[in-house]
Each structure stands twice: as structure tokens, then as C-alpha cells.
ZATIKOL-926860 format. One record per residue: residue in three letters; residue number from 1; chain; x, z, y of N, C-alpha, C in turn. Coordinates in steps of 0.02 Angstrom, whole numbers, plus 50000, padded with zeros to 5 digits. Each point is the difference from the previous one (the first is absolute). Last residue first. Example, Ala and Ser with C-alpha at 12.3 -4.5 7.8 and 13.67 -1.06 7.14 Angstrom:
% residues 2
<'ser', 2, 'A', <50642, 50354, 49888>, <50042, 50003, 50059>, <49961, 50037, 50055>>
<'ala', 1, 'A', <50015, 49996, 49714>, <49955, 50000, 50059>, <50045, 50000, 50060>>
END
This chain:
% residues 95
<'unk', 95, 'A', <48227, 51075, 50806>, <49996, 49977, 50070>, <49954, 50042, 50041>>
<'unk', 94, 'A', <50034, 50032, 49761>, <50059, 50021, 50039>, <49993, 49982, 50074>>
<'unk', 93, 'A', <49839, 49931, 49839>, <49994, 50072, 50011>, <50058, 50025, 50044>>
<'unk', 92, 'A', <50002, 49775, 49927>, <49951, 50011, 50053>, <49991, 50074, 50016>>
<'unk', 91, 'A', <50140, 49942, 49819>, <50031, 49978, 50064>, <49952, 50011, 50058>>
<'unk', 90, 'A', <49917, 50039, 49785>, <50047, 50053, 50019>, <50034, 49982, 50066>>
<'unk', 89, 'A', <49861, 49839, 49904>, <49960, 50057, 50024>, <50045, 50057, 50024>>
<'unk', 88, 'A', <50103, 49816, 49898>, <49976, 49982, 50067>, <49957, 50056, 50029>>
<'unk', 87, 'A', <50076, 50021, 49779>, <50056, 50005, 50046>, <49978, 49985, 50071>>
<'unk', 86, 'A', <49844, 49968, 49830>, <50011, 50071, 50012>, <50058, 50011, 50048>>
<'unk', 85, 'A', <49957, 49780, 49932>, <49946, 50024, 50042>, <50008, 50074, 50016>>
<'unk', 84, 'A', <50152, 49901, 49850>, <50011, 49976, 50068>, <49945, 50024, 50047>>
<'unk', 83, 'A', <49976, 50047, 49772>, <50056, 50039, 50029>, <50013, 49979, 50071>>
<'unk', 82, 'A', <49843, 49876, 49879>, <49973, 50067, 50015>, <50054, 50044, 50031>>
<'unk', 81, 'A', <50065, 49788, 49922>, <49958, 49993, 50059>, <49972, 50068, 50022>>
<'unk', 80, 'A', <50123, 49993, 49800>, <50044, 49986, 50056>, <49959, 49995, 50065>>
<'unk', 79, 'A', <49883, 50028, 49795>, <50037, 50060, 50020>, <50043, 49988, 50062>>
<'unk', 78, 'A', <49777, 49858, 49973>, <50061, 50006, 49961>, <50040, 50060, 50027>>
<'unk', 77, 'A', <49746, 50028, 50039>, <50049, 49948, 50016>, <50060, 50007, 49954>>
<'unk', 76, 'A', <49790, 50141, 50031>, <50000, 49949, 49948>, <50049, 49943, 50013>>
<'unk', 75, 'A', <49943, 50217, 50125>, <49983, 49934, 50026>, <49999, 49945, 49948>>
<'unk', 74, 'A', <49948, 50282, 50018>, <50044, 49951, 49967>, <49978, 49930, 50020>>
<'unk', 73, 'A', <49970, 50239, 50138>, <49965, 49947, 49963>, <50051, 49949, 49975>>
<'unk', 72, 'A', <50096, 50245, 50040>, <49953, 49958, 50038>, <49973, 49945, 49956>>
<'unk', 71, 'A', <50091, 50257, 49928>, <50015, 49928, 50000>, <49947, 49961, 50040>>
<'unk', 70, 'A', <49992, 50239, 49963>, <50070, 49988, 50014>, <50015, 49926, 50011>>
<'unk', 69, 'A', <49782, 50081, 49938>, <50016, 50028, 50065>, <50072, 49985, 50020>>
<'unk', 68, 'A', <49928, 49936, 49786>, <49967, 49960, 50051>, <50015, 50025, 50070>>
<'unk', 67, 'A', <50080, 50121, 49813>, <50034, 49936, 50007>, <49969, 49959, 50056>>
<'unk', 66, 'A', <49899, 50208, 49944>, <50067, 50009, 50030>, <50036, 49934, 50011>>
<'unk', 65, 'A', <49781, 49983, 49898>, <50001, 50030, 50067>, <50070, 50009, 50029>>
<'unk', 64, 'A', <49970, 49918, 49772>, <49981, 49953, 50053>, <50006, 50031, 50069>>
<'unk', 63, 'A', <50047, 50128, 49798>, <50046, 49943, 50008>, <49983, 49957, 50060>>
<'unk', 62, 'A', <49872, 50201, 49943>, <50071, 50017, 50000>, <50047, 49941, 50011>>
<'unk', 61, 'A', <49760, 49972, 49983>, <50016, 50042, 50058>, <50075, 50013, 50004>>
<'unk', 60, 'A', <49922, 49884, 49812>, <49991, 49961, 50061>, <50018, 50039, 50062>>
<'unk', 59, 'A', <49997, 50110, 49794>, <50057, 49955, 50004>, <49996, 49958, 50063>>
<'unk', 58, 'A', <49816, 50142, 49951>, <50061, 50037, 50020>, <50061, 49955, 50008>>
<'unk', 57, 'A', <49795, 49885, 49930>, <49996, 50040, 50061>, <50064, 50035, 50021>>
<'unk', 56, 'A', <49979, 49869, 49789>, <49994, 49960, 50061>, <50005, 50042, 50064>>
<'unk', 55, 'A', <49992, 50104, 49784>, <50063, 49963, 50008>, <50000, 49966, 50069>>
<'unk', 54, 'A', <49809, 50112, 49934>, <50052, 50052, 50005>, <50070, 49968, 50005>>
<'unk', 53, 'A', <49808, 49866, 49963>, <50002, 50022, 50070>, <50053, 50054, 50010>>
<'unk', 52, 'A', <49941, 49914, 49784>, <50050, 49959, 50035>, <50005, 50019, 50074>>
<'unk', 51, 'A', <49834, 50091, 49847>, <50064, 50035, 50001>, <50054, 49961, 50039>>
<'unk', 50, 'A', <49729, 50003, 49975>, <50050, 49956, 50031>, <50069, 50034, 50010>>
<'unk', 49, 'A', <49796, 50031, 49806>, <50031, 50034, 50057>, <50055, 49956, 50030>>
<'unk', 48, 'A', <49853, 49849, 49863>, <49999, 50073, 49997>, <50031, 50030, 50062>>
<'unk', 47, 'A', <50037, 49754, 49870>, <49984, 50034, 50062>, <50003, 50075, 49991>>
<'unk', 46, 'A', <50057, 49827, 49834>, <49931, 50022, 50002>, <49981, 50038, 50063>>
<'unk', 45, 'A', <50212, 49886, 49942>, <49990, 50056, 49954>, <49930, 50029, 50004>>
<'unk', 44, 'A', <50079, 49828, 50144>, <49995, 49972, 49933>, <49990, 50054, 49948>>
<'unk', 43, 'A', <50031, 50066, 50226>, <49940, 49958, 49995>, <49990, 49973, 49929>>
<'unk', 42, 'A', <50198, 50127, 50048>, <49940, 50042, 50007>, <49936, 49958, 49988>>
<'unk', 41, 'A', <50203, 49886, 50008>, <49999, 50043, 49939>, <49937, 50043, 50001>>
<'unk', 40, 'A', <50040, 49873, 50192>, <49979, 49958, 49944>, <49997, 50040, 49935>>
<'unk', 39, 'A', <50083, 50109, 50192>, <49928, 49985, 50008>, <49975, 49959, 49941>>
<'unk', 38, 'A', <50230, 50041, 50011>, <49964, 50062, 49985>, <49924, 49988, 50004>>
<'unk', 37, 'A', <50137, 49822, 50068>, <50005, 50011, 49927>, <49962, 50062, 49979>>
<'unk', 36, 'A', <50019, 49959, 50228>, <49956, 49950, 49970>, <50000, 50008, 49925>>
<'unk', 35, 'A', <50150, 50131, 50119>, <49932, 50025, 50007>, <49949, 49950, 49974>>
<'unk', 34, 'A', <50229, 49941, 50000>, <49990, 50056, 49955>, <49928, 50025, 50004>>
<'unk', 33, 'A', <50063, 49831, 50152>, <49999, 49975, 49931>, <49986, 50057, 49950>>
<'unk', 32, 'A', <50027, 50055, 50230>, <49938, 49963, 49988>, <49995, 49976, 49928>>
<'unk', 31, 'A', <50199, 50108, 50070>, <49944, 50047, 50002>, <49935, 49964, 49982>>
<'unk', 30, 'A', <50190, 49868, 50031>, <50005, 50037, 49938>, <49942, 50049, 49993>>
<'unk', 29, 'A', <50018, 49886, 50203>, <49979, 49954, 49947>, <50003, 50035, 49932>>
<'unk', 28, 'A', <50080, 50120, 50185>, <49928, 49991, 50004>, <49974, 49954, 49945>>
<'unk', 27, 'A', <50233, 50031, 50025>, <49968, 50060, 49974>, <49924, 49994, 50000>>
<'unk', 26, 'A', <50122, 49827, 50099>, <50015, 50001, 49928>, <49966, 50060, 49967>>
<'unk', 25, 'A', <49990, 49983, 50234>, <49955, 49953, 49967>, <50012, 49996, 49925>>
<'unk', 24, 'A', <50141, 50140, 50129>, <49931, 50022, 50005>, <49954, 49953, 49961>>
<'unk', 23, 'A', <50226, 49939, 50022>, <49991, 50055, 49953>, <49928, 50026, 50000>>
<'unk', 22, 'A', <50064, 49839, 50159>, <49994, 49970, 49934>, <49991, 50053, 49946>>
<'unk', 21, 'A', <50039, 50075, 50218>, <49936, 49965, 49997>, <49989, 49969, 49931>>
<'unk', 20, 'A', <50208, 50101, 50044>, <49947, 50050, 49996>, <49931, 49968, 49994>>
<'unk', 19, 'A', <50187, 49861, 50037>, <50003, 50028, 49933>, <49944, 50052, 49990>>
<'unk', 18, 'A', <50030, 49912, 50214>, <49971, 49949, 49956>, <49999, 50026, 49928>>
<'unk', 17, 'A', <50104, 50136, 50159>, <49928, 49997, 50012>, <49966, 49950, 49954>>
<'unk', 16, 'A', <50236, 50016, 49997>, <49969, 50060, 49971>, <49925, 49999, 50008>>
<'unk', 15, 'A', <50125, 49830, 50103>, <50002, 49992, 49927>, <49967, 50059, 49966>>
<'unk', 14, 'A', <50028, 50010, 50233>, <49948, 49952, 49982>, <49997, 49990, 49925>>
<'unk', 13, 'A', <50174, 50132, 50082>, <49936, 50035, 50009>, <49942, 49954, 49981>>
<'unk', 12, 'A', <50213, 49904, 50002>, <49995, 50048, 49946>, <49934, 50038, 50002>>
<'unk', 11, 'A', <50052, 49854, 50178>, <49986, 49962, 49939>, <49992, 50047, 49941>>
<'unk', 10, 'A', <50065, 50096, 50203>, <49932, 49975, 50005>, <49980, 49963, 49936>>
<'unk', 9, 'A', <50221, 50071, 50019>, <49956, 50057, 49989>, <49927, 49979, 50004>>
<'unk', 8, 'A', <50163, 49838, 50050>, <50004, 50019, 49929>, <49954, 50057, 49984>>
<'unk', 7, 'A', <50022, 49934, 50225>, <49962, 49950, 49962>, <50001, 50017, 49925>>
<'unk', 6, 'A', <50030, 50209, 50156>, <50034, 49936, 49995>, <49956, 49952, 49961>>
<'unk', 5, 'A', <49905, 50211, 50149>, <50020, 49978, 49933>, <50035, 49933, 50005>>
<'unk', 4, 'A', <49890, 50151, 50177>, <50072, 49994, 49992>, <50024, 49979, 49931>>
<'unk', 3, 'A', <49757, 50100, 50008>, <50038, 49977, 50058>, <50074, 49999, 49983>>
<'unk', 2, 'A', <49791, 50060, 49869>, <50045, 49947, 49980>, <50043, 49976, 50058>>
<'unk', 1, 'A', <49858, 50191, 50028>, <50012, 50001, 49929>, <50050, 49947, 49980>>
END
């Protein structure tokens, strides 16, 4: 898959992977915040039928599953350090 790549290509691929990981976590945080708000509106409105599950469930399946399967675990490092780590992984894949 990554055989015969130049250093520039390796760095570009690593940059794309880091961007994808950060995108996943940004989307996940947005998902969590919106669903917490929906839950609070439901709870403060007296409870009743848990309509917020219709937001939480399908949206979670549609956004989290495909993104999670495509993206590896986010390391929480600075972008430059994360890019360098991805570049090193790609170099190891080539060997």
C-alpha cells in the first residue's frame, strides 16, 4: 500500500491521517454535546417518552461507526508530533 513512497509523500499521508483522527474526535465531541443538551431538555421538561434516543441512536450509528472504523486511536499529542509519529509508522510499513 505505501511501498516506494518518497519522504514528502510519507509526510503528506501522515498529515492526512492526523487530520482524519482530529476530525473524528471533533465530530464525537459535537455529537456528545448535542446529545447532552437533548437529554437535559427532555429531563427538565418532565421526562416522559425518551425522544432524545431518536437523536442519540441513529446519529451515533451513522457518525461514530464509519468514522471510528476509518480512524485509529487519537493520541492527544501536538499536531506536529502526531504527524511525525504517523510518518514513522508509514516508514515501518515500507520496510
